[in-house]
C-alpha positions as CSV (number, residue, x, y, z in Angstrom):
1,M,0.0,0.0,0.0
2,Y,1.2,3.5,-0.8
3,S,1.0,6.8,1.1
4,N,-2.3,8.7,1.0
5,K,-0.3,11.9,0.1
6,E,-1.3,12.7,-3.4
7,N,1.8,14.7,-4.3
8,V,4.0,11.9,-3.1
9,N,2.1,9.4,-5.2
10,I,2.3,11.6,-8.3
11,L,6.1,11.9,-7.7
12,T,6.6,8.2,-7.2
13,A,4.6,7.3,-10.3
14,L,6.5,9.7,-12.5
15,L,9.9,8.6,-11.1
16,V,9.0,5.2,-12.5
17,R,7.7,6.5,-15.8
18,H,10.9,8.6,-16.3
19,G,13.0,5.5,-15.8
20,I,14.4,6.2,-12.3
21,R,15.4,2.8,-10.9
22,H,17.7,3.6,-8.0
23,A,17.2,5.8,-4.9
24,V,19.5,6.7,-2.0
25,V,17.3,7.3,1.0
26,C,18.2,9.1,4.3
27,P,16.4,8.7,7.6
28,G,13.7,11.2,8.8
29,S,10.1,11.5,9.7
30,R,8.9,14.2,7.2
31,N,10.3,12.2,4.3
32,A,9.0,8.9,5.6
33,P,6.0,8.9,3.2
34,I,8.3,9.3,0.2
35,V,10.8,6.6,1.5
36,H,7.8,4.3,2.1
37,N,6.6,4.7,-1.4
38,L,10.0,4.2,-2.9
39,N,10.4,1.0,-0.9
40,E,6.9,-0.2,-1.9
41,C,7.6,0.4,-5.6
42,P,8.8,-2.8,-7.3
43,A,10.6,-0.8,-10.0
44,I,12.9,1.1,-7.6
45,T,15.7,-0.2,-5.5
46,C,16.5,1.8,-2.3
47,Y,19.9,2.2,-0.7
48,P,19.9,3.6,2.9
49,V,22.6,6.1,3.9
50,T,22.4,8.0,7.2
51,D,24.8,10.9,6.5
52,E,23.2,13.2,4.0
53,R,26.5,14.6,2.8
54,S,27.7,11.1,2.1
55,A,24.4,10.1,0.6
56,G,24.7,12.8,-2.1
57,F,28.0,11.4,-3.2
58,Y,26.8,7.8,-3.1
59,A,24.1,8.9,-5.6
60,L,26.6,10.7,-7.7
61,G,28.8,7.6,-7.9
62,M,25.8,5.6,-9.0
63,T,25.0,8.1,-11.8
64,Q,28.6,7.6,-13.0
65,A,28.4,3.8,-13.0
66,L,24.9,3.5,-14.4
67,Q,24.9,6.5,-16.8
68,Q,21.3,7.0,-15.6
69,P,19.5,9.4,-13.2
70,V,19.6,8.5,-9.5
71,A,17.4,9.9,-6.8
72,V,18.6,10.9,-3.3
73,C,15.8,11.6,-0.8
74,V,16.3,13.6,2.5
75,T,14.0,14.9,5.2
76,S,13.2,18.6,5.9
77,G,15.5,21.2,7.4
78,S,19.3,21.2,7.3
79,A,19.3,17.7,5.8
80,L,18.9,19.3,2.4
81,L,21.8,21.7,2.8
82,N,24.1,18.8,3.5
83,L,23.6,17.7,-0.1
84,A,25.1,20.9,-1.5
85,P,28.7,19.7,-2.0
86,A,27.5,16.6,-4.0
87,V,25.0,18.6,-6.0
88,A,27.7,21.2,-6.9
89,E,30.0,18.4,-8.0
90,A,27.2,16.7,-10.0
91,Y,26.5,20.1,-11.7
92,Y,30.0,20.4,-13.0
93,Q,30.1,16.8,-14.0
94,H,26.7,17.2,-15.8
95,R,25.3,14.2,-13.8
96,P,21.5,13.7,-13.5
97,L,21.2,13.7,-9.7
98,V,17.5,13.9,-8.7
99,V,17.4,15.6,-5.3
100,I,14.1,15.0,-3.4
101,S,13.5,16.9,-0.2
102,A,10.5,16.6,2.1
103,D,9.4,19.9,3.5
104,R,7.1,21.4,6.1
105,P,4.0,23.3,5.0
106,Q,4.8,26.8,3.8
107,A,2.8,28.4,6.7
108,W,5.4,27.1,9.2
109,I,8.5,28.4,7.5
110,D,10.4,31.0,9.7
111,Q,8.0,30.4,12.6
112,L,10.6,28.8,14.9
113,D,9.2,25.3,14.2
114,G,11.6,22.4,14.2
115,Q,13.4,21.4,11.0
116,T,12.0,24.3,9.0
117,L,13.9,26.6,6.6
118,P,13.2,28.0,3.1
119,Q,13.9,24.9,1.0
120,P,12.7,25.9,-2.5
121,D,15.8,27.1,-4.5
122,A,18.1,26.3,-1.5
123,L,20.6,24.7,-4.0
124,G,20.7,27.8,-6.1
125,R,22.3,27.6,-9.5
126,F,23.8,24.2,-8.9
127,V,20.6,22.6,-10.2
128,S,19.2,23.1,-13.7
129,K,15.6,22.9,-12.4
130,A,14.1,23.4,-9.0
131,V,10.3,22.9,-8.3
132,S,8.3,22.8,-5.1
133,L,5.2,20.7,-5.4
134,P,1.7,21.8,-4.3
135,E,-0.4,19.5,-2.0
136,P,-3.2,18.9,-4.5
137,H,-6.8,19.8,-3.5
138,D,-8.4,20.0,-6.9
139,A,-7.9,19.2,-10.6
140,E,-5.9,22.3,-11.3
141,T,-3.4,21.8,-8.5
142,R,-3.1,18.1,-9.4
143,W,-2.3,19.1,-13.0
144,H,0.2,21.6,-11.6
145,C,1.9,19.0,-9.5
146,N,2.1,16.5,-12.4
147,R,3.6,19.2,-14.7
148,L,6.2,20.3,-12.2
149,V,7.5,16.8,-11.6
150,N,7.6,16.2,-15.4
151,E,9.5,19.4,-15.9
152,A,12.1,18.4,-13.4
153,L,12.6,14.8,-14.5
154,M,12.9,15.8,-18.2
155,E,16.3,17.4,-17.4
156,R,18.9,14.7,-18.1
157,H,22.3,16.6,-18.1
158,A,22.4,18.2,-14.7
159,P,21.0,17.8,-11.1
160,V,17.5,18.8,-10.3
161,H,15.6,19.5,-7.1
162,I,12.1,18.4,-6.2
163,N,10.8,19.9,-2.9
164,V,7.8,18.1,-1.5
165,P,5.8,19.9,1.3
166,I,3.9,17.3,3.3
167,S,1.2,18.1,5.9
168,E,0.5,16.0,8.9
169,P,-0.7,13.3,9.5
170,L,2.3,11.7,7.8
171,F,1.9,8.0,8.3
172,Q,-1.2,6.9,6.5
173,F,-0.6,4.2,3.9
174,S,-3.9,3.3,2.4
175,V,-3.6,3.7,-1.4
176,A,-3.5,0.4,-3.2
177,E,-2.0,1.6,-6.5
178,L,0.0,4.5,-7.8
179,P,-1.9,6.8,-10.2
180,D,-1.5,6.4,-13.9
181,E,0.3,9.7,-14.5
182,R,0.7,11.7,-17.7
183,L,4.3,11.5,-19.0
184,I,5.8,14.4,-20.8
185,E,8.8,13.5,-23.0
186,R,11.2,15.8,-24.8
187,T,13.0,15.2,-28.1
188,E,16.2,17.3,-27.6
189,A,18.3,19.2,-30.0
190,D,17.3,20.4,-33.5
191,M,15.0,18.0,-35.2
192,S,16.3,15.6,-37.9
193,N,14.4,14.6,-41.0
194,I,13.5,11.4,-39.2
195,T,11.9,13.3,-36.3
196,L,10.1,15.6,-38.7
197,S,8.8,12.6,-40.7
198,H,7.6,11.0,-37.4
199,I,5.7,14.1,-36.4
200,C,4.1,14.4,-39.7
201,H,3.2,10.7,-39.9
202,M,1.6,10.7,-36.4
203,F,-0.3,13.9,-37.3
204,M,-1.7,12.4,-40.5
205,Q,-2.5,9.1,-38.8
206,A,-4.4,10.7,-35.9
207,R,-8.2,10.5,-36.3
208,R,-8.7,14.1,-35.3
209,P,-5.5,16.2,-35.6
210,L,-5.4,20.0,-35.3
211,L,-2.4,22.3,-36.1
212,I,-2.3,25.4,-33.9
213,A,0.3,27.9,-34.9
214,G,0.1,30.2,-31.9
215,Q,1.5,33.8,-32.3
216,P,1.3,35.3,-34.8
217,M,-2.2,33.7,-34.7
218,N,-4.7,31.4,-36.2
219,P,-7.3,33.7,-37.7
220,H,-11.0,33.2,-36.7
221,M,-10.3,30.3,-34.3
222,D,-12.0,32.2,-31.5
223,E,-15.2,32.6,-33.5
224,A,-15.0,29.0,-34.8
225,V,-14.8,27.7,-31.2
226,C,-17.8,29.9,-30.3
227,L,-19.8,28.2,-33.1
228,V,-18.6,24.7,-32.1
229,G,-19.9,25.0,-28.6
230,D,-20.3,21.5,-27.1
231,D,-20.1,19.7,-30.5
232,E,-17.7,16.8,-29.7
233,R,-17.1,16.2,-33.5
234,Y,-14.7,19.2,-33.5
235,V,-12.6,18.2,-30.5
236,P,-9.2,17.0,-31.6
237,D,-7.4,13.9,-30.3
238,L,-4.0,15.3,-31.2
239,V,-3.0,19.0,-31.1
240,L,0.3,20.0,-32.7
241,Y,1.1,23.3,-31.0
242,A,3.8,25.1,-33.1
243,G,4.4,28.6,-32.0
244,D,4.0,31.0,-29.1
245,S,1.1,32.6,-27.1
246,I,-2.6,32.3,-28.0
247,V,-4.8,35.3,-27.5
248,S,-8.1,33.7,-27.3
249,K,-9.1,32.4,-23.8
250,R,-12.0,30.6,-25.4
251,L,-9.7,28.7,-27.7
252,K,-7.4,27.7,-24.9
253,H,-10.2,26.3,-22.8
254,F,-11.5,24.4,-25.9
255,L,-8.1,22.8,-26.6
256,R,-8.0,21.5,-23.0
257,R,-10.7,19.1,-24.1
258,A,-8.2,17.4,-26.5
259,R,-6.7,14.1,-25.6
260,E,-3.1,15.2,-25.9
261,T,-0.8,17.9,-27.3
262,W,2.6,17.8,-28.9
263,A,4.5,21.1,-28.7
264,V,7.3,22.3,-30.9
265,N,9.4,25.2,-29.7
266,R,13.0,26.5,-30.1
267,T,14.0,25.9,-26.4
268,G,12.4,22.6,-25.7
269,E,10.7,24.0,-22.6
270,V,7.4,22.8,-21.2
271,N,4.5,25.1,-22.1
272,D,1.5,23.1,-21.0
273,T,-1.1,25.7,-22.0
274,F,-3.8,23.2,-22.7
275,M,-3.1,21.0,-19.7
276,N,-2.6,17.8,-21.8
277,L,1.0,18.1,-23.1
278,T,2.7,14.7,-23.7
279,R,5.6,15.5,-26.0
280,V,8.0,18.5,-26.5
281,F,10.1,18.7,-29.6
282,Q,13.0,21.2,-29.7
283,G,13.2,22.8,-33.1
284,D,11.8,25.5,-35.4
285,P,8.0,25.6,-35.2
286,S,7.6,27.2,-38.6
287,V,9.5,24.3,-40.3
288,V,7.1,21.8,-38.7
289,A,4.0,23.8,-39.5
290,D,5.1,24.2,-43.2
291,M,5.8,20.4,-43.4
292,I,2.3,19.6,-42.0
293,R,0.6,22.0,-44.4
294,F,2.6,20.5,-47.3
295,N,1.4,17.0,-46.3
296,L,-2.2,18.2,-46.0
297,E,-2.0,19.6,-49.5
298,Q,-0.8,16.2,-50.8
299,Q,-3.2,14.2,-48.7
300,P,-6.2,16.1,-47.3
301,H,-7.4,14.9,-43.9
302,P,-11.2,14.8,-43.3
303,F,-11.0,16.3,-39.8
304,V,-8.8,19.2,-40.9
305,Q,-11.1,19.7,-43.9
306,M,-14.1,19.9,-41.6
307,W,-12.3,22.6,-39.6
308,D,-11.2,24.4,-42.8
309,E,-14.9,24.5,-43.9
310,L,-15.9,26.0,-40.5
311,L,-13.2,28.6,-40.7
312,A,-14.1,29.5,-44.3
313,R,-17.7,30.0,-43.1
314,V,-16.5,32.3,-40.3
315,Q,-14.4,34.2,-42.8
316,Q,-17.4,34.8,-45.1
317,Q,-19.4,36.1,-42.2
318,A,-16.6,38.3,-41.0
319,D,-16.3,39.7,-44.5
320,A,-20.0,40.3,-44.8
321,Y,-20.4,41.9,-41.4
322,Q,-20.4,45.7,-41.7
323,P,-19.7,47.2,-38.3
324,A,-21.1,50.6,-37.5
325,Y,-18.6,53.3,-36.7
326,S,-16.4,51.8,-34.0
327,Q,-12.9,50.5,-33.2
328,M,-13.9,47.3,-35.0
329,A,-14.8,49.3,-38.1
330,A,-11.5,51.1,-38.0
331,V,-9.4,47.9,-37.8
332,K,-11.5,46.3,-40.5
333,Y,-11.0,49.2,-42.9
334,F,-7.3,49.4,-42.0
335,E,-6.7,45.7,-42.7
336,Q,-8.6,45.9,-46.0
337,Q,-6.3,48.7,-47.2
338,V,-2.9,47.9,-45.7
339,N,-0.5,45.7,-47.8
340,Q,2.7,45.1,-45.9
341,P,3.9,42.9,-43.1
342,E,5.4,45.1,-40.4
343,I,2.2,45.6,-38.3
344,H,2.3,45.8,-34.5
345,Y,-0.8,45.4,-32.4
346,A,-1.0,46.4,-28.7
347,N,-2.6,44.1,-26.2
348,S,-6.3,44.0,-25.0
349,T,-8.9,45.1,-27.6
350,A,-6.5,45.9,-30.4
351,I,-5.0,42.3,-30.7
352,R,-8.5,40.8,-30.4
353,L,-9.6,42.8,-33.4
354,A,-6.5,41.7,-35.2
355,N,-7.5,38.1,-34.6
356,I,-10.7,38.8,-36.5
357,Y,-9.4,40.9,-39.4
358,A,-5.7,40.4,-39.9
359,Q,-4.9,37.8,-42.6
360,H,-1.1,38.0,-42.0
361,P,1.3,37.5,-39.1
362,V,1.4,40.4,-36.6
363,Y,3.7,41.5,-33.9
364,C,2.3,41.7,-30.4
365,N,3.9,41.6,-26.9
366,R,2.0,38.4,-25.9
367,G,4.9,37.0,-23.8
368,V,3.4,38.5,-20.7
369,N,0.5,40.4,-22.3
370,G,1.2,43.7,-20.6
371,I,0.0,47.0,-22.1
372,E,3.3,48.7,-21.3
373,G,5.9,49.0,-24.1
374,S,3.7,48.2,-27.1
375,L,4.4,51.6,-28.7
376,S,8.1,51.5,-27.7
377,T,8.4,48.1,-29.3
378,A,7.0,49.3,-32.6
379,A,9.1,52.5,-32.4
380,G,12.3,50.5,-31.8
381,F,11.4,48.3,-34.7
382,S,11.0,51.4,-37.0
383,V,14.4,52.9,-36.2
384,V,16.3,49.9,-37.6
385,T,14.3,49.3,-40.8
386,G,13.6,51.3,-43.9
387,E,10.1,49.8,-44.2
388,R,6.9,51.4,-43.0
389,V,6.0,50.2,-39.5
390,F,2.4,50.4,-38.3
391,C,1.2,50.2,-34.7
392,V,-2.5,49.7,-33.9
393,I,-3.0,50.6,-30.2
394,G,-5.6,51.5,-27.6
395,D,-5.7,54.7,-25.6
396,L,-4.5,53.3,-22.3
397,S,-1.5,51.5,-23.9
398,F,-0.7,54.6,-25.9
399,F,-0.8,57.1,-23.0
400,Y,1.0,54.7,-20.7
401,D,3.9,54.4,-23.2
402,Q,3.8,58.0,-24.6
403,N,7.6,58.5,-24.0
404,A,8.2,56.2,-26.9
405,L,7.5,59.3,-29.1
406,W,10.1,61.3,-27.1
407,N,12.9,60.0,-29.2
408,Q,15.1,61.8,-31.7
409,N,15.7,58.6,-33.7
410,L,12.1,58.4,-35.0
411,R,11.4,58.9,-38.7
412,G,8.4,59.1,-41.0
413,N,8.2,55.3,-41.4
414,L,6.4,54.9,-38.0
415,R,2.6,55.1,-38.4
416,I,0.2,54.8,-35.5
417,L,-3.5,54.1,-35.5
418,L,-4.7,55.1,-32.1
419,L,-8.1,53.7,-31.0
420,N,-9.3,56.1,-28.3
421,N,-12.7,55.4,-26.6
422,G,-11.8,57.1,-23.4
423,K,-11.2,54.0,-21.2
424,G,-9.9,50.4,-21.2
425,G,-12.8,49.1,-23.4
426,I,-11.8,45.5,-22.7
427,F,-13.4,45.8,-19.3
428,N,-16.8,46.3,-20.8
429,M,-16.5,42.7,-22.1
430,L,-16.0,41.1,-18.6
431,R,-19.3,39.6,-17.5
432,G,-20.2,40.6,-14.0
433,L,-17.9,43.6,-13.8
434,E,-20.7,45.9,-14.8
435,Q,-22.2,45.4,-11.4
436,S,-19.3,47.2,-9.8
437,P,-19.5,51.1,-9.5
438,A,-15.7,51.1,-9.6
439,R,-15.6,49.7,-13.1
440,D,-15.4,52.8,-15.3
441,A,-13.5,55.3,-13.2
442,L,-11.1,52.9,-11.3
443,V,-10.8,49.6,-13.1
444,A,-11.1,50.9,-16.7
445,A,-9.4,54.2,-16.0
446,E,-12.0,56.4,-17.8
447,H,-10.5,59.6,-19.1
448,Q,-11.0,62.6,-21.5
449,T,-7.5,62.7,-22.9
450,T,-6.5,63.0,-26.5
451,A,-3.1,62.6,-28.2
452,E,-3.0,66.0,-29.9
453,G,-0.8,67.7,-27.3
454,I,1.6,64.7,-27.0
455,C,2.0,64.8,-30.8
456,R,2.6,68.5,-30.9
457,Q,5.3,68.4,-28.3
458,N,7.1,65.6,-30.0
459,N,6.7,67.0,-33.6
460,I,4.5,64.1,-34.7
461,C,2.1,64.5,-37.6
462,Y,-1.4,64.3,-36.1
463,R,-4.9,63.8,-37.4
464,Q,-8.2,63.0,-35.6
465,A,-11.3,61.2,-36.7
466,A,-14.7,61.0,-35.1
467,T,-16.9,59.7,-38.0
468,M,-16.8,56.8,-40.5
469,D,-15.8,59.1,-43.3
470,E,-13.1,60.9,-41.3
471,M,-11.8,57.5,-40.1
472,Q,-11.5,56.1,-43.6
473,A,-9.9,59.3,-45.0
474,G,-7.5,59.3,-42.1
475,I,-6.4,55.7,-42.7
476,D,-5.9,56.5,-46.3
477,W,-3.7,59.5,-45.2
478,L,-1.8,57.1,-42.8
479,L,-1.1,54.7,-45.6
480,T,-0.2,57.1,-48.4
481,E,1.6,60.2,-47.1
482,N,5.3,60.4,-46.8
483,P,6.4,62.9,-44.1
484,E,9.7,63.0,-42.4
485,R,8.2,62.5,-39.0
486,P,6.0,59.8,-37.5
487,M,2.2,59.9,-38.1
488,V,-0.7,59.4,-35.6
489,L,-4.3,59.0,-36.6
490,E,-6.5,59.1,-33.5
491,V,-9.9,57.5,-33.9
492,I,-12.3,58.7,-31.3
493,T,-15.2,56.3,-30.6
494,D,-17.8,55.6,-27.9
495,P,-17.1,52.7,-25.6
496,A,-20.7,51.6,-25.5
497,A,-20.9,51.6,-29.3
498,D,-17.7,49.6,-29.4
499,E,-19.1,47.0,-27.0
500,Q,-22.4,46.7,-28.9
501,V,-20.7,46.3,-32.3
502,Y,-18.3,43.6,-30.9
503,R,-21.2,41.7,-29.3
504,D,-23.3,42.0,-32.5
505,Y,-20.5,40.5,-34.5
506,Y,-20.4,37.3,-32.3
507,R,-24.2,37.2,-32.2
508,Q,-24.5,37.1,-36.0
509,L,-22.1,34.2,-36.2
510,S,-24.7,31.9,-34.7
């Protein structure tokens, strides 16, 4: 029988799945549930060593002989610090030492309780990965625990540290079997033709495969998922995730219904966005995406065709929808007229409108999704290229980052479409927030500011639009004029009208 501590059982199951077969164990009460599990597990052989400093070197020697990862398990407190010499040696030998430390609950750290000290990151830079497991209490914390253990055990060329807080009671052993834990594997280094062929083959052989490119974006996926609703026919069994961040929260939640995801990224890191990641391939996502698209051209897949038909229907409806004067109308007209690749969108409403109307890759600071720096990023881009650089940006993002225009390096190739509705319009879309009297003034930062003065003080060409005709003429001006200084078209709209148009667009999809 195994411990009733779920994080300990998740750890034990994944140690086995990642091929850990040897563990050096040290005495202690807080780590007793872990040691008990390791001893109960038929796949793992335990070697008791009392002195933790010696135990670390025992495990190091085993990694040298076996050329495999070896675990060393210690109790809470200074026991962990005694492993530091062996871990430092393993780091410089590039040995896969797996340090497992039991810990007290976080609430008792620094409270003069016995054997307690801050254990997460206690081994510093001498480990390539350090994680501290949650004590799961729901599905999300259980997923988090699984993901953290996988992330640590995927490292194979340096020591790692897995810290395991365990609350009392400690000594209950009533679980008959270890859980069947999701294994995340990594294919390291740049991908060979064999690996590429394997990915493509598995994608084409899947019953319901779906390619998600991430940033720049998959146009109209948000609307398509809205139409799909609960229709299980559209839920993929294999998602190939090639790219970076996804804007649509609705799409992310939908893809969490898939059976599994394979991710391709340049670093090989674990980005478990959809909570069902099983494989990570280190390589160029664009190469993989292009290969998949080529294969689909040669051999169309019925599931992909079904999605293509749905996306084509959304595209037709998006083209047919004629928004009233609004930020949506401005972005639609802009995207219909513009014909060049260097387009930056700021976060919040701007990038969501790009998701509807942009039929090309866009730049957007989606790494953390902050509004700060969107204008500066576009401005910095513009000073090192001779091409025109466009930035579509909301009012809060623009005013927050107005010092981007206080720069003597700027030239006339920077063109800014400023969407100003006097507040953070995205907050109008958050259901339930309308009940708060603080929404407009405090949450959405309602204001009456325009960019005219900012542009004047920075010698920026400025124009304002407050009607459909003025907006369209202004965008034409933004696209065709050739001044020596940057240009700003400020489109003034009403936030209530912007909200209504946006909601009407989604309503007409159904």
